[in-house]
N, C-alpha and C positions, 0 to 999 in steps of 0.2 A: 504494500500500500504506500503510495507516494504522499508527499506533503500536501499536494493539491487535494488529494482524496481525503486526507485527515481534516483539512480546513473545510472542505465541502460537507463532510459528515458533521463537524461541529456546528457549522452554519445551519444545517438541517435540524439538528437537535435544538438549537436555540430558537429557530423559527417555530418548531412544534411546541416547545415550551411556552413561547409567547402566545400562540394560538390557544393553547389550553388555558392559560391564565385569562385571556380575554373572554373565553367561553364561560369560565367560572365566574368572572366578574359580572357578565351579563345575566347569568342565572341568579346570582346573589341579588343583583339590583331588581330583577323581576320578582323575586321572592319578597324582598323588602317592600316593594311597591304593592304587591298583593296583600301583604299583612297590613299595610297602612290603609288600604281601601277597606279591608275587613274591619279595622278599628273605627274608621270613619263611619262606616255603615252601622256598626253597633252603637256608636254614639248617637246617631240619628234615631235609632230605634229606642234607646233609653230616653231621649228627649221627648219623642212622641208619646211614649208610655207615661212619662211624668206629666205631660200636658193633659193626656186623657184622664189620668187619675185625679188631677186637680179639677178638671171639668166635671167629672163624676161626683166628686166631693161637693162642689158648688151646687150641682143639681140636687143632691140629696139634702143639703142644708136649706136650699131655697124652697124645696117641696115640703119640708117639714114644718 
């Protein structure tokens, strides 16, 4: 194996490692984004539920 082949092999290894890292970064970013959307959705559900409970309480007290 010549020096040129050694450098080519090393370059290929570095390229593959960089591509793997970019793929992992994209996956992690996608996962974080998905979790953030889930938390935001849950927050909206909690807010809606609290508003409905407050409205129900008001209705019960007003009807009494």
